[in-house]
C-alpha positions in Angstrom: 99.2 59.0 123.8 99.6 57.9 120.1 95.9 57.1 119.8 95.3 61.2 121.8 97.9 62.4 119.2 96.4 60.7 116.0 92.6 62.0 117.6 93.9 65.5 117.8 95.6 65.7 114.0 92.2 64.3 112.7 90.4 66.6 114.6 92.6 69.0 113.3 92.3 68.3 109.7 88.7 68.5 110.1 88.6 71.9 111.5 90.6 72.9 109.0 88.4 71.6 106.0 85.3 72.9 107.6 86.8 76.6 107.6 87.9 76.2 103.9 84.8 74.9 102.9 82.5 77.4 105.1 84.7 80.5 104.7 87.6 79.8 101.6 90.5 80.4 104.5 93.6 78.2 106.1 96.5 79.6 108.0 99.0 77.3 106.0 101.9 76.4 108.9 102.9 73.1 107.7 105.5 73.6 105.3 108.3 74.1 107.6 109.6 77.1 106.5 109.8 80.6 108.0 106.4 82.4 108.9 103.3 81.1 108.9 100.9 82.3 106.0 97.2 82.6 106.2 95.4 82.3 103.1 92.2 84.3 101.9 90.3 83.3 98.7 88.3 86.4 97.4 85.5 84.2 94.6 82.4 84.0 92.7 80.5 87.3 93.4 81.4 89.6 96.4 78.0 89.8 99.2 77.6 93.3 100.0 74.4 93.9 102.7 72.1 92.2 101.1 72.1 88.2 101.1 72.8 86.8 97.6 70.9 83.1 96.0 71.9 79.8 97.4 72.9 78.6 94.2 75.6 81.4 94.0 79.3 81.3 94.7 79.8 84.2 96.8 82.6 86.1 99.0 80.9 87.0 102.5 82.6 90.4 103.7 81.4 89.6 106.9 84.0 86.4 107.3 86.9 88.7 105.8 86.7 91.8 107.6 87.1 89.8 111.3 89.6 87.3 109.7 91.4 90.5 108.4 91.4 92.4 111.8 92.2 88.9 114.2 95.6 88.5 110.7 96.6 92.0 111.9 96.6 91.4 115.9 98.0 87.7 115.9 101.8 86.7 116.7 101.7 83.6 114.6 100.6 84.8 111.0 103.6 86.3 109.6 101.7 86.8 105.6 99.0 86.8 103.9 98.1 85.6 100.6 95.2 86.6 98.4 93.9 84.1 96.0 91.2 86.0 93.7 88.7 84.3 91.0 85.8 87.0 91.3 83.5 88.5 88.8 83.7 91.4 91.1 80.0 92.5 93.2 79.4 95.5 95.9 81.2 98.2 95.6 81.2 99.1 99.3 82.0 95.9 100.4 84.8 95.3 98.0 86.3 98.8 98.7 86.1 98.0 102.0 87.7 94.8 102.0 90.5 96.0 99.9 91.1 99.0 102.4 91.5 96.8 105.3 94.0 94.5 103.1 95.8 97.7 102.2 96.5 98.7 105.9 97.9 95.4 107.1 101.3 96.0 108.9 102.6 92.1 107.8 103.2 91.3 104.0 101.1 90.9 101.4 100.8 89.0 98.2 97.6 88.6 95.6 97.6 85.8 92.7 94.6 86.3 90.1 93.1 82.5 88.9 90.8 82.6 86.7 89.8 86.5 86.7 89.4 89.5 88.8 86.9 91.4 87.3 85.1 95.2 88.2 85.6 95.8 92.1 87.9 92.8 92.3 90.6 95.0 90.7 91.0 97.1 93.8 91.1 94.3 96.3 94.1 92.6 93.2 96.2 95.5 94.2 95.6 96.4 97.6 98.8 93.7 98.5 102.3 94.5 98.7 102.6 93.0 95.5 100.8 91.1 92.8 100.4 88.1 90.4 98.2 87.1 87.8 98.7 83.9 86.0 99.2 83.9 81.8 95.7 83.1 81.3 93.5 85.2 84.0 91.8 88.2 83.5 90.8 91.5 84.8 87.6 93.6 83.6 87.7 97.1 83.8 84.8 99.2 83.5 82.7 101.9 85.0 80.6 101.5 88.4 77.2 99.7 87.5 73.9 100.1 89.7 71.3 97.9 89.7 67.7 98.9 90.5 65.6 102.5 90.1 67.8 104.9 89.3 66.6 108.4 89.5 67.4 110.4 85.9 69.1 113.8 88.1 72.0 115.8 88.3 72.8 114.5 91.8 72.6 110.7 90.5 75.0 111.7 88.0 77.5 113.2 90.5 76.8 110.3 93.3 77.9 107.8 90.8 80.9 109.7 89.9 82.2 110.0 93.6 81.9 106.5 93.7 84.2 106.2 90.3 86.5 108.5 91.5 86.9 106.4 94.8 87.9 103.0 92.9 89.9 104.6 90.5 91.6 106.9 93.0 92.1 103.7 94.9 93.6 101.7 92.3 96.1 104.6 90.7 97.1 104.5 95.0 98.2 100.8 94.8 99.6 100.4 91.4 101.7 102.1 88.7 98.8 103.0 86.2 98.1 106.7 85.7 94.3 108.2 86.4 94.0 108.9 82.5 94.8 105.0 81.4 92.8 103.6 84.0 90.3 105.7 82.7 91.0 105.1 79.5 90.5 101.3 80.0 87.2 101.8 81.4 85.4 103.9 78.8 86.8 101.8 76.1 84.4 100.8 73.2 85.5 98.7 71.0 86.1 95.4 73.2 83.6 94.5 75.1 80.0 93.3 73.2 77.1 95.6 74.5 79.2 97.0 77.3 81.9 99.3 77.7 85.5 98.3 79.6 88.1 96.4 78.6 89.3 93.0 79.2 93.0 92.4 80.0 94.8 88.7 79.8 97.8 88.1 82.1 100.4 89.7 81.0 98.4 92.6 79.4 97.7 93.5 83.1 101.2 93.9 83.6 102.2 96.0 80.5 99.4 98.2 81.8 100.7 98.8 85.0 98.1 97.1 86.8 99.6 94.1 88.4 103.4 93.3 89.2 103.8 90.3 87.7 102.9 87.1 85.8 103.4 84.0 87.6 101.6 80.9 89.6 101.0 80.2 93.0 104.9 78.9 93.2 106.4 82.2 92.4 103.1 84.3 95.1 104.6 81.5 97.8 108.3 82.2 97.7 107.7 86.3 97.1 106.0 86.3 100.1 107.9 84.0 102.0 110.9 86.5 100.9 109.0 89.3 102.4 108.6 87.8 105.8 112.4 86.7 105.8 113.5 90.2 105.2 111.0 91.8 107.6 112.1 89.2 110.5 115.7 90.6 109.1 115.0 94.3 109.6 113.5 93.2 113.0 116.7 91.6 114.9 
């Protein structure tokens, strides 16, 4: 019996390690505190409809979206922690992830670590509460497009449509105004050979994009507090 329990424990740990390696996700259920928390990491470049190079660290939306749907349907998982260290990536995939997180009925908290740039910004603000570490960065810039661009007015209208979708989502999920966000996007004196703004730690909070400076300790404590409050409200 003892050997069977040990074998099951080893199998569970191996499955846990494999899941972290393949998808960057794990359910944190060993703390003994109230409520299982599902951890999702958004790292590297957010991959869209095309596979990126094998030597690139990527977040695949086909991993994230089904997991979020399963979280919403789960009776065991009571909260979601999103860790971000991303350079940005595909706009459509990033917005899809952000919209899914924002629509979850369970408490959600995000934590920006190394950085959450470009389309990582909507994901960072999509949770109920957000943190950034003191050295964490967020790069705010206009939409970019690779490949052939047709120089006609319809192209610029399309760019504006995409930009408005991003700014609308961000402003709808944090405290920054549309004019202030657009001002950060079009700043010309900060980024070398580019337009936009880089915000570090407290600057992201002072601009109203992130709620608070803090690390994993504060993020976990906040999420457990939100879970307790929700459970007490359901009694």
